[in-house]
MILO-901615 format. One record per residue (C-alpha): residue in one letter; chain; x, y, z. Coordinates in nm, 2 decimals. Layout:
N
+--------+--------+--------+--------+--------+
! residu ! chaine !     px !     py !     pz !
+--------+--------+--------+--------+--------+
!      a !      A !      X !      Y !      Z !
...
+--------+--------+--------+--------+--------+
//
This chain:
455
+--------+--------+--------+--------+--------+
! residu ! chaine !     px !     py !     pz !
+--------+--------+--------+--------+--------+
!      x !      A !   4.79 ! -11.50 !   2.90 !
!      x !      A !   4.59 ! -11.37 !   2.61 !
!      x !      A !   4.59 ! -11.62 !   2.32 !
!      x !      A !   4.81 ! -11.52 !   2.03 !
!      x !      A !   4.70 ! -11.53 !   1.67 !
!      x !      A !   4.88 ! -11.76 !   1.42 !
!      x !      A !   5.01 ! -11.61 !   1.10 !
!      x !      A !   5.04 ! -11.96 !   0.95 !
!      x !      A !   4.67 ! -12.05 !   0.98 !
!      x !      A !   4.49 ! -12.31 !   1.18 !
!      x !      A !   4.38 ! -12.67 !   1.13 !
!      x !      A !   4.03 ! -12.67 !   1.00 !
!      x !      A !   3.92 ! -12.93 !   1.25 !
!      x !      A !   4.04 ! -13.11 !   1.56 !
!      x !      A !   4.05 ! -13.43 !   1.36 !
!      x !      A !   4.30 ! -13.28 !   1.11 !
!      x !      A !   4.52 ! -13.19 !   1.41 !
!      x !      A !   4.49 ! -13.54 !   1.54 !
!      x !      A !   4.58 ! -13.69 !   1.20 !
!      x !      A !   4.87 ! -13.45 !   1.16 !
!      x !      A !   5.01 ! -13.52 !   1.51 !
!      x !      A !   4.95 ! -13.89 !   1.46 !
!      x !      A !   5.14 ! -13.87 !   1.13 !
!      x !      A !   5.43 ! -13.70 !   1.31 !
!      x !      A !   5.43 ! -13.97 !   1.57 !
!      x !      A !   5.37 ! -14.26 !   1.33 !
!      x !      A !   5.70 ! -14.31 !   1.14 !
!      x !      A !   5.99 ! -14.54 !   1.10 !
!      x !      A !   5.99 ! -14.58 !   1.48 !
!      x !      A !   5.65 ! -14.76 !   1.47 !
!      x !      A !   5.69 ! -14.97 !   1.17 !
!      x !      A !   6.07 ! -15.03 !   1.17 !
!      x !      A !   6.19 ! -14.99 !   1.53 !
!      x !      A !   5.90 ! -15.10 !   1.75 !
!      x !      A !   5.87 ! -15.46 !   1.60 !
!      x !      A !   6.24 ! -15.53 !   1.63 !
!      x !      A !   6.29 ! -15.39 !   1.98 !
!      x !      A !   5.98 ! -15.59 !   2.09 !
!      x !      A !   6.15 ! -15.90 !   1.93 !
!      x !      A !   6.47 ! -15.83 !   2.11 !
!      x !      A !   6.31 ! -15.78 !   2.45 !
!      x !      A !   6.08 ! -16.07 !   2.48 !
!      x !      A !   5.75 ! -15.97 !   2.32 !
!      x !      A !   5.44 ! -15.93 !   2.53 !
!      x !      A !   5.60 ! -15.83 !   2.86 !
!      x !      A !   5.78 ! -15.55 !   2.68 !
!      x !      A !   5.46 ! -15.43 !   2.52 !
!      x !      A !   5.29 ! -15.40 !   2.86 !
!      x !      A !   5.58 ! -15.19 !   3.00 !
!      x !      A !   5.57 ! -14.98 !   2.68 !
!      x !      A !   5.20 ! -14.91 !   2.72 !
!      x !      A !   5.25 ! -14.81 !   3.08 !
!      x !      A !   5.52 ! -14.57 !   2.98 !
!      x !      A !   5.30 ! -14.42 !   2.71 !
!      x !      A !   5.02 ! -14.36 !   2.97 !
!      x !      A !   5.23 ! -14.24 !   3.26 !
!      x !      A !   5.50 ! -14.04 !   3.08 !
!      x !      A !   5.43 ! -13.98 !   2.71 !
!      x !      A !   5.08 ! -13.85 !   2.73 !
!      x !      A !   5.14 ! -13.60 !   3.02 !
!      x !      A !   5.44 ! -13.45 !   2.85 !
!      x !      A !   5.26 ! -13.43 !   2.52 !
!      x !      A !   4.97 ! -13.25 !   2.68 !
!      x !      A !   5.22 ! -12.99 !   2.82 !
!      x !      A !   5.38 ! -12.94 !   2.48 !
!      x !      A !   5.05 ! -12.89 !   2.30 !
!      x !      A !   4.94 ! -12.64 !   2.57 !
!      x !      A !   5.26 ! -12.44 !   2.52 !
!      x !      A !   5.21 ! -12.44 !   2.14 !
!      x !      A !   4.85 ! -12.34 !   2.14 !
!      x !      A !   4.91 ! -12.05 !   2.39 !
!      x !      A !   5.21 ! -11.92 !   2.19 !
!      x !      A !   5.06 ! -11.97 !   1.84 !
!      x !      A !   5.41 ! -11.94 !   1.68 !
!      x !      A !   5.71 ! -12.14 !   1.59 !
!      x !      A !   5.86 ! -12.32 !   1.90 !
!      x !      A !   6.14 ! -12.05 !   1.93 !
!      x !      A !   5.90 ! -11.76 !   1.92 !
!      x !      A !   5.64 ! -11.94 !   2.13 !
!      x !      A !   5.90 ! -11.98 !   2.41 !
!      x !      A !   5.99 ! -11.61 !   2.39 !
!      x !      A !   5.62 ! -11.51 !   2.43 !
!      x !      A !   5.56 ! -11.76 !   2.72 !
!      x !      A !   5.88 ! -11.65 !   2.90 !
!      x !      A !   5.78 ! -11.28 !   2.87 !
!      x !      A !   5.42 ! -11.35 !   2.99 !
!      x !      A !   5.53 ! -11.57 !   3.28 !
!      x !      A !   5.84 ! -11.37 !   3.39 !
!      x !      A !   6.07 ! -11.67 !   3.32 !
!      x !      A !   6.44 ! -11.67 !   3.27 !
!      x !      A !   6.53 ! -11.59 !   2.91 !
!      x !      A !   6.74 ! -11.90 !   2.90 !
!      x !      A !   6.42 ! -12.11 !   2.88 !
!      x !      A !   6.41 ! -12.01 !   2.51 !
!      x !      A !   6.66 ! -12.29 !   2.46 !
!      x !      A !   6.37 ! -12.53 !   2.46 !
!      x !      A !   6.25 ! -12.38 !   2.13 !
!      x !      A !   6.60 ! -12.36 !   1.98 !
!      x !      A !   6.69 ! -12.71 !   2.08 !
!      x !      A !   6.36 ! -12.86 !   1.96 !
!      x !      A !   6.39 ! -12.69 !   1.62 !
!      x !      A !   6.75 ! -12.79 !   1.58 !
!      x !      A !   6.69 ! -13.15 !   1.69 !
!      x !      A !   6.40 ! -13.19 !   1.44 !
!      x !      A !   6.62 ! -13.04 !   1.17 !
!      x !      A !   6.91 ! -13.27 !   1.24 !
!      x !      A !   6.68 ! -13.57 !   1.25 !
!      x !      A !   6.53 ! -13.47 !   0.92 !
!      x !      A !   6.88 ! -13.47 !   0.76 !
!      x !      A !   6.94 ! -13.84 !   0.83 !
!      x !      A !   6.57 ! -13.95 !   0.84 !
!      x !      A !   6.55 ! -13.85 !   0.47 !
!      x !      A !   6.84 ! -14.09 !   0.39 !
!      x !      A !   6.68 ! -14.39 !   0.58 !
!      x !      A !   6.34 ! -14.32 !   0.44 !
!      x !      A !   6.50 ! -14.32 !   0.09 !
!      x !      A !   6.59 ! -14.69 !   0.16 !
!      x !      A !   6.21 ! -14.76 !   0.19 !
!      x !      A !   6.14 ! -14.59 !  -0.14 !
!      x !      A !   6.42 ! -14.79 !  -0.30 !
!      x !      A !   6.27 ! -15.11 !  -0.17 !
!      x !      A !   5.93 ! -15.03 !  -0.31 !
!      x !      A !   6.08 ! -15.05 !  -0.66 !
!      x !      A !   6.31 ! -15.34 !  -0.58 !
!      x !      A !   6.01 ! -15.54 !  -0.45 !
!      x !      A !   5.79 ! -15.44 !  -0.74 !
!      x !      A !   6.06 ! -15.55 !  -0.99 !
!      x !      A !   6.06 ! -15.90 !  -0.85 !
!      x !      A !   6.42 ! -15.87 !  -0.72 !
!      x !      A !   6.32 ! -16.07 !  -0.41 !
!      x !      A !   6.12 ! -16.34 !  -0.58 !
!      x !      A !   6.22 ! -16.67 !  -0.41 !
!      x !      A !   6.52 ! -16.49 !  -0.26 !
!      x !      A !   6.76 ! -16.63 !  -0.01 !
!      x !      A !   6.91 ! -16.48 !   0.30 !
!      x !      A !   7.24 ! -16.44 !   0.12 !
!      x !      A !   7.08 ! -16.25 !  -0.17 !
!      x !      A !   6.87 ! -16.02 !   0.06 !
!      x !      A !   7.19 ! -15.94 !   0.25 !
!      x !      A !   7.37 ! -15.86 !  -0.08 !
!      x !      A !   7.09 ! -15.63 !  -0.20 !
!      x !      A !   7.09 ! -15.43 !   0.13 !
!      x !      A !   7.47 ! -15.43 !   0.15 !
!      x !      A !   7.49 ! -15.31 !  -0.22 !
!      x !      A !   7.25 ! -15.03 !  -0.14 !
!      x !      A !   7.45 ! -14.90 !   0.16 !
!      x !      A !   7.78 ! -14.93 !  -0.04 !
!      x !      A !   7.65 ! -14.72 !  -0.33 !
!      x !      A !   7.67 ! -14.35 !  -0.25 !
!      x !      A !   7.51 ! -14.25 !  -0.58 !
!      x !      A !   7.19 ! -14.46 !  -0.52 !
!      x !      A !   7.16 ! -14.34 !  -0.16 !
!      x !      A !   7.20 ! -13.98 !  -0.28 !
!      x !      A !   6.93 ! -14.03 !  -0.54 !
!      x !      A !   6.67 ! -14.16 !  -0.30 !
!      x !      A !   6.77 ! -13.91 !  -0.03 !
!      x !      A !   6.71 ! -13.63 !  -0.28 !
!      x !      A !   6.37 ! -13.77 !  -0.40 !
!      x !      A !   6.25 ! -13.80 !  -0.04 !
!      x !      A !   6.37 ! -13.45 !   0.06 !
!      x !      A !   6.19 ! -13.30 !  -0.24 !
!      x !      A !   5.87 ! -13.49 !  -0.15 !
!      x !      A !   5.89 ! -13.35 !   0.21 !
!      x !      A !   5.96 ! -12.99 !   0.11 !
!      x !      A !   5.69 ! -12.99 !  -0.16 !
!      x !      A !   5.44 ! -13.04 !   0.12 !
!      x !      A !   5.56 ! -12.80 !   0.39 !
!      x !      A !   5.63 ! -12.52 !   0.14 !
!      x !      A !   5.26 ! -12.50 !   0.05 !
!      x !      A !   5.15 ! -12.40 !   0.41 !
!      x !      A !   4.92 ! -12.54 !   0.67 !
!      x !      A !   4.60 ! -12.56 !   0.47 !
!      x !      A !   4.72 ! -12.64 !   0.11 !
!      x !      A !   5.03 ! -12.84 !   0.22 !
!      x !      A !   5.01 ! -13.00 !   0.55 !
!      x !      A !   4.63 ! -13.06 !   0.57 !
!      x !      A !   4.61 ! -13.19 !   0.21 !
!      x !      A !   4.90 ! -13.43 !   0.25 !
!      x !      A !   4.79 ! -13.56 !   0.59 !
!      x !      A !   4.42 ! -13.61 !   0.48 !
!      x !      A !   4.55 ! -13.84 !   0.20 !
!      x !      A !   4.86 ! -14.00 !   0.36 !
!      x !      A !   4.71 ! -14.10 !   0.70 !
!      x !      A !   4.39 ! -14.27 !   0.57 !
!      x !      A !   4.61 ! -14.45 !   0.30 !
!      x !      A !   4.85 ! -14.56 !   0.57 !
!      x !      A !   4.57 ! -14.70 !   0.78 !
!      x !      A !   4.41 ! -14.88 !   0.48 !
!      x !      A !   4.75 ! -15.03 !   0.38 !
!      x !      A !   4.81 ! -15.15 !   0.74 !
!      x !      A !   4.47 ! -15.32 !   0.75 !
!      x !      A !   4.55 ! -15.49 !   0.42 !
!      x !      A !   4.88 ! -15.61 !   0.56 !
!      x !      A !   4.72 ! -15.74 !   0.88 !
!      x !      A !   4.46 ! -15.93 !   0.67 !
!      x !      A !   4.75 ! -16.08 !   0.47 !
!      x !      A !   4.92 ! -16.18 !   0.80 !
!      x !      A !   4.60 ! -16.33 !   0.94 !
!      x !      A !   4.59 ! -16.58 !   0.64 !
!      x !      A !   4.95 ! -16.69 !   0.72 !
!      x !      A !   5.04 ! -17.00 !   0.92 !
!      x !      A !   5.23 ! -16.80 !   1.18 !
!      x !      A !   4.94 ! -16.57 !   1.28 !
!      x !      A !   4.86 ! -16.74 !   1.61 !
!      x !      A !   5.23 ! -16.76 !   1.70 !
!      x !      A !   5.27 ! -16.39 !   1.61 !
!      x !      A !   4.98 ! -16.29 !   1.84 !
!      x !      A !   5.11 ! -16.51 !   2.12 !
!      x !      A !   5.46 ! -16.35 !   2.09 !
!      x !      A !   5.32 ! -16.00 !   2.08 !
!      x !      A !   5.06 ! -16.03 !   2.36 !
!      x !      A !   5.15 ! -16.32 !   2.59 !
!      x !      A !   5.38 ! -16.16 !   2.85 !
!      x !      A !   5.69 ! -16.36 !   2.96 !
!      x !      A !   5.85 ! -16.15 !   3.23 !
!      x !      A !   6.15 ! -16.39 !   3.26 !
!      x !      A !   6.27 ! -16.23 !   2.94 !
!      x !      A !   6.23 ! -15.87 !   3.07 !
!      x !      A !   6.54 ! -15.70 !   3.19 !
!      x !      A !   6.59 ! -15.36 !   3.34 !
!      x !      A !   6.74 ! -15.25 !   3.01 !
!      x !      A !   6.41 ! -15.36 !   2.85 !
!      x !      A !   6.23 ! -15.11 !   3.08 !
!      x !      A !   6.47 ! -14.83 !   2.98 !
!      x !      A !   6.43 ! -14.91 !   2.61 !
!      x !      A !   6.04 ! -14.92 !   2.65 !
!      x !      A !   6.05 ! -14.58 !   2.83 !
!      x !      A !   6.28 ! -14.42 !   2.58 !
!      x !      A !   6.08 ! -14.55 !   2.28 !
!      x !      A !   5.74 ! -14.45 !   2.43 !
!      x !      A !   5.88 ! -14.10 !   2.47 !
!      x !      A !   6.04 ! -14.07 !   2.13 !
!      x !      A !   5.76 ! -14.23 !   1.93 !
!      x !      A !   5.52 ! -13.94 !   2.02 !
!      x !      A !   5.77 ! -13.69 !   1.87 !
!      x !      A !   5.82 ! -13.51 !   2.20 !
!      x !      A !   6.10 ! -13.26 !   2.25 !
!      x !      A !   6.17 ! -13.20 !   1.88 !
!      x !      A !   5.95 ! -12.90 !   1.83 !
!      x !      A !   5.70 ! -13.08 !   1.60 !
!      x !      A !   5.42 ! -13.12 !   1.85 !
!      x !      A !   5.46 ! -12.76 !   1.98 !
!      x !      A !   5.45 ! -12.63 !   1.62 !
!      x !      A !   5.14 ! -12.84 !   1.53 !
!      x !      A !   4.98 ! -12.74 !   1.86 !
!      x !      A !   5.01 ! -12.37 !   1.76 !
!      x !      A !   4.77 ! -12.44 !   1.47 !
!      x !      A !   4.51 ! -12.62 !   1.70 !
!      x !      A !   4.18 ! -12.41 !   1.71 !
!      x !      A !   4.05 ! -12.31 !   2.05 !
!      x !      A !   3.75 ! -12.48 !   2.20 !
!      x !      A !   3.88 ! -12.83 !   2.18 !
!      x !      A !   4.00 ! -13.04 !   2.48 !
!      x !      A !   4.37 ! -13.08 !   2.47 !
!      x !      A !   4.37 ! -13.38 !   2.71 !
!      x !      A !   4.11 ! -13.58 !   2.50 !
!      x !      A !   4.29 ! -13.49 !   2.18 !
!      x !      A !   4.63 ! -13.60 !   2.30 !
!      x !      A !   4.49 ! -13.93 !   2.44 !
!      x !      A !   4.34 ! -13.99 !   2.10 !
!      x !      A !   4.67 ! -13.93 !   1.93 !
!      x !      A !   4.86 ! -14.16 !   2.17 !
!      x !      A !   4.60 ! -14.44 !   2.12 !
!      x !      A !   4.62 ! -14.41 !   1.74 !
!      x !      A !   5.00 ! -14.41 !   1.75 !
!      x !      A !   5.01 ! -14.72 !   1.98 !
!      x !      A !   4.75 ! -14.90 !   1.77 !
!      x !      A !   4.96 ! -14.85 !   1.46 !
!      x !      A !   5.27 ! -14.98 !   1.64 !
!      x !      A !   5.08 ! -15.29 !   1.76 !
!      x !      A !   4.92 ! -15.34 !   1.42 !
!      x !      A !   5.26 ! -15.32 !   1.26 !
!      x !      A !   5.38 ! -15.60 !   1.50 !
!      x !      A !   5.07 ! -15.80 !   1.41 !
!      x !      A !   5.14 ! -15.76 !   1.04 !
!      x !      A !   5.51 ! -15.84 !   1.07 !
!      x !      A !   5.56 ! -16.12 !   1.32 !
!      x !      A !   5.32 ! -16.37 !   1.16 !
!      x !      A !   5.51 ! -16.33 !   0.84 !
!      x !      A !   5.84 ! -16.37 !   1.02 !
!      x !      A !   5.72 ! -16.69 !   1.21 !
!      x !      A !   5.56 ! -16.84 !   0.89 !
!      x !      A !   5.90 ! -16.84 !   0.73 !
!      x !      A !   6.09 ! -16.97 !   1.03 !
!      x !      A !   6.28 ! -16.64 !   1.07 !
!      x !      A !   6.41 ! -16.47 !   1.38 !
!      x !      A !   6.18 ! -16.21 !   1.54 !
!      x !      A !   6.47 ! -16.04 !   1.72 !
!      x !      A !   6.66 ! -15.98 !   1.41 !
!      x !      A !   6.74 ! -15.62 !   1.50 !
!      x !      A !   6.74 ! -15.33 !   1.26 !
!      x !      A !   6.78 ! -15.57 !   0.97 !
!      x !      A !   6.43 ! -15.70 !   1.03 !
!      x !      A !   6.27 ! -15.45 !   0.78 !
!      x !      A !   6.53 ! -15.45 !   0.50 !
!      x !      A !   6.68 ! -15.80 !   0.52 !
!      x !      A !   6.45 ! -16.04 !   0.70 !
!      x !      A !   6.11 ! -15.93 !   0.56 !
!      x !      A !   6.22 ! -15.93 !   0.19 !
!      x !      A !   6.31 ! -16.30 !   0.24 !
!      x !      A !   5.96 ! -16.37 !   0.38 !
!      x !      A !   5.77 ! -16.18 !   0.11 !
!      x !      A !   5.98 ! -16.33 !  -0.16 !
!      x !      A !   5.89 ! -16.68 !  -0.06 !
!      x !      A !   5.52 ! -16.64 !   0.01 !
!      x !      A !   5.22 ! -16.66 !  -0.23 !
!      x !      A !   5.14 ! -16.31 !  -0.34 !
!      x !      A !   5.44 ! -16.19 !  -0.15 !
!      x !      A !   5.57 ! -15.96 !  -0.42 !
!      x !      A !   5.25 ! -15.76 !  -0.43 !
!      x !      A !   5.21 ! -15.74 !  -0.05 !
!      x !      A !   5.58 ! -15.67 !  -0.01 !
!      x !      A !   5.55 ! -15.37 !  -0.24 !
!      x !      A !   5.24 ! -15.25 !  -0.05 !
!      x !      A !   5.44 ! -15.29 !   0.28 !
!      x !      A !   5.72 ! -15.07 !   0.17 !
!      x !      A !   5.48 ! -14.81 !   0.03 !
!      x !      A !   5.33 ! -14.81 !   0.38 !
!      x !      A !   5.67 ! -14.76 !   0.54 !
!      x !      A !   5.74 ! -14.47 !   0.29 !
!      x !      A !   5.40 ! -14.30 !   0.38 !
!      x !      A !   5.47 ! -14.33 !   0.75 !
!      x !      A !   5.82 ! -14.17 !   0.70 !
!      x !      A !   5.68 ! -13.90 !   0.48 !
!      x !      A !   5.41 ! -13.80 !   0.74 !
!      x !      A !   5.68 ! -13.77 !   1.00 !
!      x !      A !   5.94 ! -13.58 !   0.80 !
!      x !      A !   5.70 ! -13.29 !   0.72 !
!      x !      A !   5.66 ! -13.24 !   1.09 !
!      x !      A !   6.03 ! -13.23 !   1.14 !
!      x !      A !   6.07 ! -12.95 !   0.89 !
!      x !      A !   5.79 ! -12.74 !   1.02 !
!      x !      A !   5.95 ! -12.58 !   1.33 !
!      x !      A !   6.24 ! -12.42 !   1.14 !
!      x !      A !   6.01 ! -12.34 !   0.85 !
!      x !      A !   5.77 ! -12.15 !   1.07 !
!      x !      A !   6.06 ! -11.96 !   1.24 !
!      x !      A !   6.21 ! -11.85 !   0.91 !
!      x !      A !   5.86 ! -11.72 !   0.80 !
!      x !      A !   5.80 ! -11.53 !   1.13 !
!      x !      A !   6.15 ! -11.39 !   1.20 !
!      x !      A !   6.32 ! -11.36 !   0.86 !
!      x !      A !   6.03 ! -11.25 !   0.65 !
!      x !      A !   6.06 ! -11.54 !   0.40 !
!      x !      A !   5.75 ! -11.68 !   0.23 !
!      x !      A !   5.68 ! -12.05 !   0.27 !
!      x !      A !   5.83 ! -12.15 !  -0.06 !
!      x !      A !   6.16 ! -11.98 !   0.00 !
!      x !      A !   6.18 ! -12.10 !   0.36 !
!      x !      A !   6.10 ! -12.46 !   0.24 !
!      x !      A !   6.37 ! -12.45 !  -0.03 !
!      x !      A !   6.63 ! -12.32 !   0.22 !
!      x !      A !   6.54 ! -12.58 !   0.49 !
!      x !      A !   6.54 ! -12.86 !   0.24 !
!      x !      A !   6.87 ! -12.76 !   0.08 !
!      x !      A !   7.06 ! -12.73 !   0.41 !
!      x !      A !   6.91 ! -13.06 !   0.54 !
!      x !      A !   6.99 ! -13.23 !   0.21 !
!      x !      A !   7.36 ! -13.11 !   0.22 !
!      x !      A !   7.38 ! -13.23 !   0.59 !
!      x !      A !   7.23 ! -13.56 !   0.48 !
!      x !      A !   7.53 ! -13.62 !   0.25 !
!      x !      A !   7.73 ! -13.70 !   0.57 !
!      x !      A !   7.48 ! -13.97 !   0.66 !
!      x !      A !   7.50 ! -14.11 !   0.31 !
!      x !      A !   7.88 ! -14.14 !   0.32 !
!      x !      A !   7.87 ! -14.28 !   0.67 !
!      x !      A !   7.77 ! -14.62 !   0.52 !
!      x !      A !   8.05 ! -14.63 !   0.26 !
!      x !      A !   8.32 ! -14.37 !   0.19 !
!      x !      A !   8.33 ! -14.23 !   0.55 !
!      x !      A !   8.26 ! -14.56 !   0.73 !
!      x !      A !   8.61 ! -14.56 !   0.88 !
!      x !      A !   8.60 ! -14.20 !   0.98 !
!      x !      A !   8.48 ! -14.19 !   1.34 !
!      x !      A !   8.45 ! -13.95 !   1.64 !
!      x !      A !   8.45 ! -14.13 !   1.97 !
!      x !      A !   8.40 ! -14.46 !   1.78 !
!      x !      A !   8.09 ! -14.32 !   1.60 !
!      x !      A !   8.03 ! -14.25 !   1.23 !
!      x !      A !   7.88 ! -13.91 !   1.13 !
!      x !      A !   7.53 ! -14.08 !   1.12 !
!      x !      A !   7.58 ! -14.25 !   1.45 !
!      x !      A !   7.69 ! -13.92 !   1.61 !
!      x !      A !   7.38 ! -13.73 !   1.49 !
!      x !      A !   7.15 ! -14.02 !   1.59 !
!      x !      A !   7.31 ! -14.04 !   1.94 !
!      x !      A !   7.31 ! -13.66 !   1.99 !
!      x !      A !   6.94 ! -13.62 !   1.90 !
!      x !      A !   6.80 ! -13.94 !   2.05 !
!      x !      A !   7.01 ! -13.97 !   2.36 !
!      x !      A !   7.07 ! -13.60 !   2.45 !
!      x !      A !   6.86 ! -13.34 !   2.28 !
!      x !      A !   6.51 ! -13.51 !   2.28 !
!      x !      A !   6.51 ! -13.63 !   2.64 !
!      x !      A !   6.66 ! -13.30 !   2.76 !
!      x !      A !   6.39 ! -13.11 !   2.56 !
!      x !      A !   6.12 ! -13.32 !   2.70 !
!      x !      A !   6.25 ! -13.27 !   3.05 !
!      x !      A !   6.26 ! -12.90 !   3.01 !
!      x !      A !   5.91 ! -12.89 !   2.86 !
!      x !      A !   5.77 ! -13.08 !   3.16 !
!      x !      A !   5.95 ! -12.85 !   3.41 !
!      x !      A !   5.85 ! -12.53 !   3.23 !
!      x !      A !   5.48 ! -12.61 !   3.20 !
!      x !      A !   5.47 ! -12.73 !   3.56 !
!      x !      A !   5.69 ! -12.49 !   3.74 !
!      x !      A !   5.73 ! -12.17 !   3.54 !
!      x !      A !   5.39 ! -12.11 !   3.37 !
!      x !      A !   5.10 ! -11.98 !   3.58 !
!      x !      A !   4.89 ! -12.28 !   3.66 !
!      x !      A !   4.56 ! -12.08 !   3.62 !
!      x !      A !   4.65 ! -12.02 !   3.26 !
!      x !      A !   4.75 ! -12.38 !   3.20 !
!      x !      A !   4.43 ! -12.50 !   3.36 !
!      x !      A !   4.22 ! -12.26 !   3.15 !
!      x !      A !   4.41 ! -12.38 !   2.83 !
!      x !      A !   4.33 ! -12.74 !   2.92 !
!      x !      A !   3.96 ! -12.66 !   2.96 !
!      x !      A !   3.95 ! -12.90 !   3.25 !
!      x !      A !   3.63 ! -13.09 !   3.32 !
!      x !      A !   3.76 ! -13.35 !   3.57 !
!      x !      A !   3.95 ! -13.20 !   3.86 !
!      x !      A !   4.09 ! -13.53 !   3.97 !
!      x !      A !   4.24 ! -13.60 !   3.63 !
!      x !      A !   4.39 ! -13.25 !   3.63 !
!      x !      A !   4.55 ! -13.30 !   3.97 !
!      x !      A !   4.69 ! -13.64 !   3.85 !
!      x !      A !   4.83 ! -13.48 !   3.54 !
!      x !      A !   4.99 ! -13.20 !   3.75 !
!      x !      A !   5.16 ! -13.44 !   3.98 !
!      x !      A !   5.28 ! -13.65 !   3.69 !
!      x !      A !   5.42 ! -13.36 !   3.49 !
!      x !      A !   5.58 ! -13.20 !   3.80 !
!      x !      A !   5.75 ! -13.51 !   3.94 !
!      x !      A !   5.70 ! -13.85 !   3.78 !
!      x !      A !   5.77 ! -13.75 !   3.41 !
!      x !      A !   6.09 ! -13.55 !   3.49 !
!      x !      A !   6.23 ! -13.83 !   3.71 !
!      x !      A !   6.16 ! -14.09 !   3.44 !
!      x !      A !   6.31 ! -13.87 !   3.17 !
!      x !      A !   6.62 ! -13.81 !   3.38 !
!      x !      A !   6.64 ! -14.19 !   3.42 !
!      x !      A !   6.64 ! -14.25 !   3.05 !
!      x !      A !   6.87 ! -13.95 !   2.99 !
!      x !      A !   7.14 ! -14.07 !   3.23 !
!      x !      A !   7.12 ! -14.43 !   3.10 !
!      x !      A !   7.16 ! -14.30 !   2.74 !
!      x !      A !   7.47 ! -14.11 !   2.85 !
!      x !      A !   7.61 ! -14.43 !   3.00 !
!      x !      A !   7.61 ! -14.30 !   3.36 !
!      x !      A !   7.46 ! -14.63 !   3.46 !
!      x !      A !   7.34 ! -14.93 !   3.27 !
!      x !      A !   7.11 ! -15.22 !   3.33 !
!      x !      A !   7.16 ! -15.57 !   3.20 !
+--------+--------+--------+--------+--------+
//
């Protein structure tokens, strides 16, 4: 297939693409979700399984998605149309592009609300609200936030404006500029937080918890959770990586680039654990505290430690930056399609995407208060969107990406796009993306649908 030209521009360097894709991957999943699911599933043994899943499943599928993006050079929807035409595939495969763009858009609508919590906590921590706080007070603050639609709407609005302000400026002026500031700042803040954790009494205990495997605490359900999180943390199946791959200049090894992204993403997740668990153990708190770890448990720890208000503020700035770098990638697939197919400029497309996502986000805001009792199949509006995207759309999208790149695309074109140097590694990737990755994704998919469950 002759390589297409991108009307959106290209990343000025391979490292800017790496930072952008890492920014997409590094989000609330790394800093919020990874530490608490590690805590819930026994620590070190879970980390080992997670790393295996990243290597065996996440990286091969991500390579396939970047290949598709760079060959198509358009939004995921139009990239799929071009690839189908060139490879003689069934037109129904375009569903990969539509589903990815829709999944990213739906996630953006509720991600903005959750990220707004982090912004709110930056100012609450800065104000001294959590100085010498108790568990009861921390719970009251978080409960008060969720029960106040006005406050939630305010921070949801602020975060959505921040997101659209970046994507509306385009690849070079918007995405590249934001990423080149956000990602280095995120890494610096994470290093500062790790240094703070190293000075705490619980650092050795935190390291032992994170890196000493105890397989007696590992269940089959833990394996499923690790596989699911490894897949989702790399932003696979939601159109973002395909869209970013469309802006990757030729002449760079996709395999090496994707491995670098996966390593950086994993390092951030582990570093977040190394920053969080010592603080948790130093204060005698529970590492398996679940989703409340970030917004209820950690404020108690920071509020009762020397210098905790300063470092607590820095921590929630870190969380906000991570969420911001992810949210701009969620908006990009739909943005790019509107520019290509509807003739809108970036500013108008950004305003339209942001406005519709903001309106949809109102449903998530109300899910925690006014609409809390309104449920469909025992799920609130937010729970429904979360379940639909995480358990159905993303794994299905990832599965279809693996199948398309392995079974529909001409392998000579794929091999040329990969600029293969090691034939053995290429054969291993081919086997993985043809057989192992699809089977593993189906495994997660069926478990998510409740077809079977492991205890």
